[in-house]
C-alpha positions in Angstrom: 0.0 0.0 0.0 2.9 2.4 0.8 4.5 1.7 -2.6 1.2 2.4 -4.4 0.9 5.7 -2.5 4.5 6.6 -3.5 3.9 5.7 -7.1 0.6 7.7 -7.2 2.4 10.7 -5.6 5.1 10.6 -8.3 2.6 10.3 -11.1 0.4 13.1 -9.7 3.3 15.5 -9.2 5.0 14.8 -12.5 2.6 16.7 -14.7 5.1 18.7 -16.6 5.3 16.5 -19.7 2.9 15.2 -22.3 5.1 12.1 -22.5 8.6 10.8 -22.0 11.3 11.1 -24.5 12.4 13.6 -27.2 9.6 12.6 -29.5 7.2 14.6 -27.2 9.4 17.7 -27.1 8.2 20.8 -28.9 9.5 21.4 -32.4 8.6 23.6 -35.3 6.3 21.2 -37.2 4.9 23.6 -39.9 5.7 27.0 -41.2 2.2 28.4 -41.7 2.3 32.0 -42.4 0.4 34.5 -40.1 -2.3 34.8 -42.8 -2.7 31.0 -42.9 -2.8 30.7 -39.1 -5.4 33.5 -38.8 -7.6 31.7 -41.2 -8.2 29.0 -38.5 -11.2 29.1 -36.2 -11.7 31.0 -33.9 -9.1 33.5 -35.0 -10.9 34.0 -38.3 -14.1 35.0 -36.5 -12.7 37.2 -33.8 -12.9 41.0 -34.0 -10.8 41.3 -30.8 -8.7 38.8 -28.8 -7.9 39.2 -25.1 -5.7 37.5 -22.6 -7.1 37.2 -19.1 -5.7 36.1 -15.8 -7.6 35.2 -12.7 -7.1 35.2 -8.9 -6.0 31.9 -7.3 -8.6 29.1 -7.3 -10.7 30.3 -10.1 -12.3 27.1 -11.4 -13.1 28.2 -14.9 -13.8 31.2 -17.0 -16.3 33.3 -15.0 -19.3 33.9 -17.2 -22.4 36.0 -16.5 -25.2 36.0 -19.0 -22.8 34.9 -21.8 -20.2 37.5 -21.0 -17.0 37.4 -19.0 -17.6 38.6 -15.4 -14.9 41.3 -15.2 -15.3 41.5 -11.4 -13.6 38.1 -11.3 -10.8 38.9 -13.7 -7.4 39.8 -12.2 -5.9 41.2 -15.4 -7.0 41.8 -19.0 -4.7 42.5 -22.0 -6.0 43.1 -25.5 -3.7 41.3 -28.0 -2.3 43.3 -30.9 -1.3 41.8 -34.3 2.3 41.0 -33.4 1.2 39.3 -30.2 -1.6 37.4 -32.0 1.0 36.2 -34.6 3.3 35.0 -31.8 0.4 33.2 -30.1 -0.8 31.5 -33.3 2.8 30.4 -34.0 2.8 28.6 -30.7 -0.6 27.1 -31.2 -0.4 26.1 -34.9 3.3 25.7 -35.9 4.7 24.1 -32.8 4.0 20.5 -31.8 5.6 17.1 -31.1 7.0 14.6 -33.5 4.5 11.8 -32.8 0.7 11.4 -33.2 0.5 9.1 -30.2 0.1 11.2 -27.1 0.3 9.8 -23.6 -1.0 12.3 -21.1 -0.2 12.2 -17.4 -2.9 12.3 -14.8 -3.8 15.8 -13.7 -5.4 16.6 -10.4 -5.2 20.3 -10.2 -8.3 22.3 -11.0 -8.7 25.9 -12.0 -7.7 28.3 -14.7 -4.8 30.7 -14.6 -5.2 32.3 -18.0 -7.9 32.4 -20.7 -7.7 33.6 -24.3 -11.1 35.0 -25.2 -12.3 35.7 -28.8 -14.8 38.6 -29.1 -17.0 39.2 -32.1 -17.7 42.6 -33.8 -20.9 42.9 -31.7 -18.9 42.5 -28.5 -20.2 38.9 -28.0 -18.0 36.1 -26.7 -17.4 33.8 -29.6 -15.2 31.2 -27.9 -12.4 30.8 -25.4 -9.4 28.7 -24.4 -8.6 28.1 -20.7 -5.0 27.4 -19.6 -4.1 25.9 -16.2 -0.3 26.2 -15.7 -0.3 24.2 -12.4 -2.2 21.2 -13.9 -0.5 21.6 -17.3 -3.8 21.6 -19.2 -5.2 23.6 -22.1 -8.9 23.2 -22.3 -10.6 24.2 -25.5 -14.2 25.4 -25.3 -14.4 25.9 -29.0 -17.8 25.4 -30.6 -16.1 23.8 -33.6 -14.1 21.2 -31.8 -13.2 19.4 -35.0 -10.6 22.1 -35.5 -7.7 21.4 -33.2 -5.4 24.0 -31.9 -2.0 22.4 -32.4 -0.5 19.1 -31.3 0.4 19.0 -27.6 4.1 18.9 -26.7 6.2 19.1 -23.5 7.1 22.8 -23.6 3.9 24.3 -25.0 2.7 25.5 -21.6 6.1 27.0 -20.8 5.9 28.9 -24.1 2.4 30.1 -23.4 3.4 31.2 -19.9 6.4 33.1 -21.4 4.0 34.6 -24.0 1.6 35.8 -21.3 4.4 37.4 -19.3 5.8 39.1 -22.4 2.3 40.6 -22.9 2.8 42.0 -19.3 -0.2 39.9 -18.0 -0.2 39.7 -14.2 -0.1 36.0 -13.4 
């Protein structure tokens, strides 16, 4: 029983990787141009894209009547074209060398950062939640058949660096 507890503790605390080995490390898989990346949903539908951060223990994107509840947002940064190009490069051009993904068990709950896509009538089109602690990117995209990149070991590190470069308070 003690060995099972130790094994479970190791598995639950080693959430930093998609899988073991270099085949799961992030590499530049494609060289889609910014125009090609922006043609993908939800970027092609968004009038405005924002990066949000939340106080500790926020379980998911706080919505109130189909809109983001700004009272529960720690920080909000509108993304400009150069930042959107950097984000789409991470999401669409970077991935891992294999199609067989083994994900570790994640126990943490919550959201640290969300990327929200706003339409021209100021409506929420879609959003992506990111939990750095649990190493998860949850897609709440209405068109789930479109994937946002292949997961890889360093993607969350790259996204965290991106958020910090945008001066988002984490």
